[in-house]
C-alpha positions in Angstrom: -102.4 -196.9 13.5 -100.2 -196.2 16.4 -99.9 -192.7 17.8 -96.2 -192.3 17.1 -94.2 -190.4 14.5 -93.3 -192.6 11.6 -91.0 -192.4 8.6 -91.7 -195.0 5.9 -90.4 -196.0 2.5 -86.9 -197.2 1.7 -85.2 -194.0 0.5 -86.8 -191.7 3.2 -85.7 -194.1 6.0 -82.2 -194.5 4.4 -81.7 -190.8 4.0 -82.9 -190.1 7.6 -80.3 -192.6 8.8 -77.6 -191.0 6.8 -78.4 -187.7 8.6 -78.4 -189.6 11.9 -82.0 -188.7 12.4 -83.0 -190.3 15.7 -85.1 -193.4 15.5 -86.5 -195.5 18.4 -86.6 -198.6 16.3 -87.0 -199.7 12.7 -89.4 -202.4 11.4 -88.5 -204.3 8.3 -90.8 -206.8 6.6 -89.3 -210.2 6.8 -90.8 -210.9 3.3 -88.5 -208.3 1.8 -85.5 -208.3 4.0 -83.2 -209.6 1.3 -83.6 -206.3 -0.7 -80.2 -204.6 -1.1 -81.7 -201.3 0.1 -83.2 -202.9 3.2 -79.9 -204.6 3.9 -78.2 -201.3 3.8 -80.9 -199.8 6.1 -80.4 -202.6 8.6 -76.6 -202.2 8.5 -76.8 -198.4 9.0 -79.3 -198.8 11.8 -77.3 -201.4 13.7 -74.2 -199.2 13.4 -76.1 -196.4 15.1 -77.4 -198.8 17.8 -81.0 -198.6 16.6 -83.0 -201.8 17.1 -84.2 -203.5 13.9 -87.3 -205.6 14.2 -88.3 -208.1 11.5 -92.0 -208.2 11.3 -94.9 -209.3 9.1 -96.2 -206.8 6.5 -99.4 -206.5 8.6 -97.5 -204.8 11.4 -96.0 -202.3 9.0 -99.5 -201.8 7.4 -100.8 -201.0 10.9 -98.1 -198.5 11.7 -98.6 -196.6 8.4 -102.3 -196.9 8.0 -101.8 -199.3 5.0 -99.7 -196.8 3.1 -97.0 -197.8 0.6 -94.2 -198.4 3.1 -92.0 -200.5 0.8 -91.2 -203.0 3.6 -89.7 -200.5 6.1 -91.0 -198.2 8.8 -89.0 -196.1 11.2 -90.4 -194.9 14.5 -89.0 -191.5 15.1 -87.9 -190.1 18.5 -90.0 -187.2 19.8 -87.0 -185.7 21.6 -83.2 -186.0 21.7 -81.5 -188.2 24.3 -78.9 -187.1 26.8 -75.9 -189.0 28.0 -74.9 -190.3 31.4 -71.8 -188.0 31.3 -74.0 -185.0 30.8 -76.2 -185.9 33.7 -73.2 -186.4 36.0 -71.9 -183.0 35.2 -75.1 -181.3 36.5 -75.6 -183.0 39.8 -76.8 -181.1 42.9 -76.4 -181.9 46.5 -79.7 -183.7 46.6 -80.2 -185.7 43.5 -82.8 -188.3 42.3 -82.3 -190.4 39.2 -84.8 -192.9 37.8 -83.7 -196.1 36.2 -86.3 -198.2 34.2 -85.5 -201.8 33.6 -87.2 -202.7 30.3 -90.4 -200.7 30.8 -92.5 -201.4 27.7 -95.5 -199.1 27.7 -94.8 -195.5 26.3 -97.8 -194.3 28.4 -96.1 -195.5 31.6 -92.8 -193.8 30.5 -94.6 -190.6 29.8 -96.5 -190.6 33.1 -93.2 -191.2 35.0 -91.5 -188.4 33.1 -94.3 -186.1 34.2 -93.8 -187.1 37.9 -90.1 -186.9 37.5 -90.3 -183.3 36.4 -92.6 -182.5 39.3 -90.1 -183.8 41.9 -86.9 -182.5 40.1 -85.5 -185.8 38.9 -82.2 -185.1 37.2 -82.3 -187.9 34.7 -84.1 -191.1 33.6 -82.0 -194.0 32.4 -83.4 -196.6 29.9 -81.8 -199.7 28.2 -81.6 -199.4 24.4 -83.3 -202.7 23.7 -86.7 -204.0 24.7 -87.7 -200.7 26.3 -90.2 -197.9 25.6 -88.5 -194.8 24.3 -89.3 -191.2 23.6 -92.0 -191.8 21.0 -95.0 -189.6 20.3 -97.1 -191.6 22.7 -94.6 -191.1 25.5 -94.4 -187.4 24.7 -98.1 -187.0 24.8 -98.4 -188.9 28.2 -95.6 -186.7 29.6 -97.7 -183.5 29.1 -94.6 -181.6 28.1 -92.2 -183.0 30.7 -90.2 -184.8 27.9 -88.7 -181.3 27.2 -87.4 -180.9 30.7 -86.3 -184.3 32.1 -83.0 -185.6 30.5 -83.4 -189.2 29.3 -80.4 -191.5 28.7 -80.4 -194.7 26.6 -77.7 -197.1 27.6 -76.5 -200.3 26.0 -76.0 -201.8 29.5 -78.2 -200.7 32.4 -76.2 -202.8 34.9 -73.0 -201.1 34.0 -74.7 -197.7 34.2 -75.8 -198.4 37.7 -72.2 -199.5 38.7 -70.9 -196.1 37.4 -73.5 -194.3 39.4 -72.6 -196.2 42.5 -69.0 -195.1 42.0 -70.3 -191.5 42.0 -71.9 -192.0 45.4 -75.4 -193.0 44.4 -77.5 -195.4 46.6 -79.6 -197.7 44.4 -83.1 -198.5 45.6 -85.1 -201.2 43.7 -88.9 -201.6 43.8 -89.9 -205.2 44.3 -93.1 -206.5 45.8 -91.3 -209.6 47.3 -88.9 -207.3 49.3 -88.9 -207.4 53.1 -88.6 -203.7 53.6 -91.5 -201.2 53.4 -90.6 -198.2 51.4 -91.4 -196.0 54.4 -89.0 -197.9 56.7 -85.7 -196.9 55.1 -83.6 -193.7 55.0 -83.2 -191.9 51.7 -79.7 -190.6 51.1 -79.0 -187.4 49.2 -78.0 -189.2 46.0 -80.6 -191.9 45.0 -81.2 -194.0 41.9 -84.8 -195.3 42.1 -85.1 -198.4 40.0 -88.3 -199.8 38.6 -88.9 -203.0 36.6 -90.9 -204.2 33.7 -94.7 -204.0 33.9 -95.1 -207.8 33.9 -91.8 -209.3 35.1 -90.5 -206.6 37.5 -86.8 -206.1 37.9 -84.5 -208.5 36.1 -82.3 -210.8 38.1 -79.1 -208.9 37.4 -80.5 -205.5 38.2 -82.3 -206.7 41.3 -79.1 -208.1 42.6 -77.3 -204.8 41.9 -79.6 -202.8 44.1 -78.4 -201.7 47.5 -81.8 -202.4 48.9 -85.2 -203.5 47.7 -88.4 -202.0 48.9 -92.1 -202.8 48.6 -95.4 -200.9 48.7 -97.8 -202.4 51.2 -101.0 -203.7 49.7 -104.1 -204.4 51.8 -106.7 -204.9 49.0 -107.4 -207.7 46.6 -104.6 -206.9 44.1 -100.9 -207.5 44.8 -99.4 -204.6 42.9 -99.9 -201.1 41.5 -99.4 -200.0 37.9 -95.7 -199.2 37.5 -96.3 -195.5 36.8 -98.5 -195.2 39.9 -96.0 -197.1 42.1 -93.1 -195.1 40.6 -94.9 -191.8 41.3 -95.5 -192.8 44.9 -91.8 -193.8 45.4 -90.5 -190.7 43.6 -92.5 -188.4 45.9 -91.4 -190.3 49.0 -87.8 -190.0 47.9 -88.2 -186.3 47.3 -89.9 -185.4 50.6 -87.6 -187.7 52.6 -84.5 -186.1 51.1 -85.8 -182.6 51.9 -86.3 -183.5 55.6 -83.2 -185.7 56.1 -79.9 -184.6 57.4 -78.1 -187.6 55.9 -75.1 -186.8 53.8 -73.8 -190.3 52.9 -75.0 -193.8 52.1 -73.3 -195.7 54.9 -76.6 -197.1 56.2 -77.1 -200.3 58.1 -80.2 -202.4 57.4 
């Protein structure tokens, strides 16, 4: 059984949706999806922007410990989400934001939230679909940081980055194929550090939306770090370089 808060059963899930209780995602057994109640659950969830995943009953059995789930299981959020507008209202002179391009592992998300709190990150931005969210596993890995770092779920990460650029943010993407070493670039006072999926890295669209791509030099036998380890290194570099830099704009030449 997964270490996440779950609500299961047709009427408990439906009532939670009516009360707009936050769900990360909802699993529906594809053997029972034609049930009228499950159809209503799916409709309500989609109206609220909650991903619905059709799965075999074995998956739902695993999530609930083989309890009587009646073909539906909701994964509850461990904390409320913020909005991009709320984050933009609380910016300081030196601001770090973290964007995560379809990060899948809640443990990695939690670890990055913990580091984000340590360096004063003002917000973490996630896509709504195919991304880890604020589940119990992420909350546990964050060691409490989930309560202090605002997290935004956006339907379009690319558009969110465009909005942030209009607000003066410089977008740095982590990519091991990049030419620039992360120590070789200046760090402006408003930075969005962007990390990709654990296996695929940054998507094509997000990679091409970055102002610059940087890599972490590797001299051992492996060609990359775990994304939470790499992200922590880059977050601390951004933090310390901002503190020592006199730069006030993003008009850099590379």
